[in-house]
N, C-alpha and C positions, 0 to 999 in steps of 0.2 A: 133595184138598190144596186146593183152588182154593177147594170152599167152605170148608176152615177157616179160609184167610185170609181170606173174606166175614167169617164171622162174627168174627172180631180186627179187623177193621178200624172194622165195629158197633159192639164192646163201648171199643171206646177213642174214637170218637165221642163216644156215651153218656158214659162218662168226663170227656168236656172238658167238652158241656152241661152236665155237672150244678155243674162246680166254677165254672165261668163264670155260674151263676145260684146258688152259694153265697156266690160273691166279690162280686155286686150286691149279696145282699141284705144280707149284714155292714158295707159300705158306706151304702145309707140310712137301715139302720134305726137309728133311737134307744137308747141302753140305757135300761132305767128303772129307779128308784130303789133296787128289790129288787136288780136285776143290779148293781147297786156294789157292793154287802157284797161279794162273793165274787170279784168280778172284779180285786181291786187294783187297780194304775195303771192310771188311762185316758191316751189319749192327748190330747194340749193339746185340742184341738178338739172333740173328744167332750166333753171335762170342762166346757170352757167354753158348749157349746150346752145343757147337763142344768144348768148353774150359773145360766143365762139365762131360763131355763125358770122355775126357781126364781124368782128376780127380779118375774117378770110375774106375781105374787100379791097379790091385792088388801091391803094392809095397811090396820090398825085406823086410826081417826083417835083420835087423841087429847084429853084434857079442854081440854087446855091451846088446841089450834087454838081453839075454841070460844072461848075467854074474850077468845085476840087478836082475833076478827072482833066484839066488841061493843063498837058506839061507845058514847063516852060524852056524856052531855049535857054542853052548852057552858054557862058558869055566865052568869047576869040579868047585863049592866054595868049595866040601866035607869035605878036609882035612884044608881050612882052617879054615871053621867053627868050627872044631872040637876041630881045635886049639885054640881059641880062646875062646870055652867054658867050654876047660879043664883049660886054665889062669886063666878065671873065679872061677870055681869051684877050684881051689888051693888059690884064694886068699879070698873065701870065708872061705875055713876050717883054714888059716893061721888068719883070723880077729879073728872066733870065737873059736879058743885057745887062743888068747890072750885076750879077753873080761873072757873065764871062765877063765883061769890064776887069773884074777882078785878077785873072792871069794873064802871064806875065806876057808881053810882048817883045820885048826887049829891053825897056825901060823899068825902073823900082816902080815898087808902086805896095801904099800899105794892107790893100785889101788882097795882093798876092797869098798869103799866108793865113788867109781867114780858114779856109776850107782846110788845114792842119788840124788833126785832132791828137793833143798830148795827153798819153798815159798819167793820172797823179792819181797814185792810193786806188788804186783799181780802178778808176773810173777813170773814162776818156771827156776831155772837154775842151771843146774849141779855145786855139789859141789865140786868139782875139778876146778872152775870156779874163786869163790866166796872164796876161804879158798887152804891155802897150808897142804898136809896132809902128815908126818913123822910117822917111827917106834921107837917109844923108845926101844920098847923092844921086846921079841918073842912072846909075849900077850896086851900087847899097844897101841894100837895109837895118835898121836899127831895131831889136829885140829886146825889152826893157821889164824883166818881169818883176809881176806885180812882190814876190816870195823869194828870195836867190835861190830858196831850196831846189827851185823847179828849172834851176836853169840846165840841167843838165835832161831831166826829160824831158823839155822844149829842141835841144839841142838835138838829142833821138829821133824826135818825131820830122824834125825839119830835114833831118839827114835819108830817114828812111821814104820822105815823099817822094814824088818821080817830076817832081819840079829841076831836079840834078842844082841844089843851091848846098856848099859846102860852109855852116856856118861855123864862125869864129871867135872863141869865148875874147872878151874883149873886156875885164873889168867886173863889173853889176851888171852888165848887157853883153849880149848879142851879137855878130856884124854878121850879115849874110850875104857876102856877092852873090850877084846876076850876071852869071855866064850867059853868051852869043847863044845865038840859036842853032839847033845844029837837028838832025834828022829824027832822032831817035828825041828830045825833048819834045819838039812836035808833035810825035805820036802821041807823047803822054802828057801832053797839051789837050789832045785827043779824046784822049781815056776820059782827062776830067770834064770834060766839055760834057761830054757824049753822058757822065752821071750824074751831071748838077742839069740836066736837059730833064733825064727820069725824074729827078728828085721835083722838079718844080710840076713835072706833068702830073705826075700822082698826087699830088700837094693840093693840085687846083682842080683835080676831078672829082678828090672826094668833096672840098667842099661846093 
């Protein structure tokens, strides 16, 4: 009787160990792709692991990726920049020549007084905006103000200029006699020329 009981206990223990081993193997072993066909529906966790393993498969590189990585060559803008710079420099030279032609050269010219600034009502304005300058003869200019009340400020501005001109009131206009050249006046004209050059150089550099 005791022998029969010991055999029964041994068989029961062996059955328990076999069941535990099979359960452990079923938990940790992933199903293969072939076993999925006959397994029907899988548990969500097992199905996720199988799909994750498939996702790590190496994908093929498309031709479009190579095209996107191709760097396009930048266009050559050198000739365009050079042409624009040449045009601006030529315009600066023309403008400078026009301004220098207004300076006196021994003969009266209406543009000789354009650079003179007249102070009226605490505001400085160019003389050619508040008066009409015309040539009477080779050595005399006539300045006709639009407003007669601005004659005194215009006369003062002409006297204060470095041109060496002594204006004379003549009714509702001002006569400006152009004296002959001399050394001091030439130096003043040179100073004005340098100022005009600086103004035009800065203006075209900003543009």
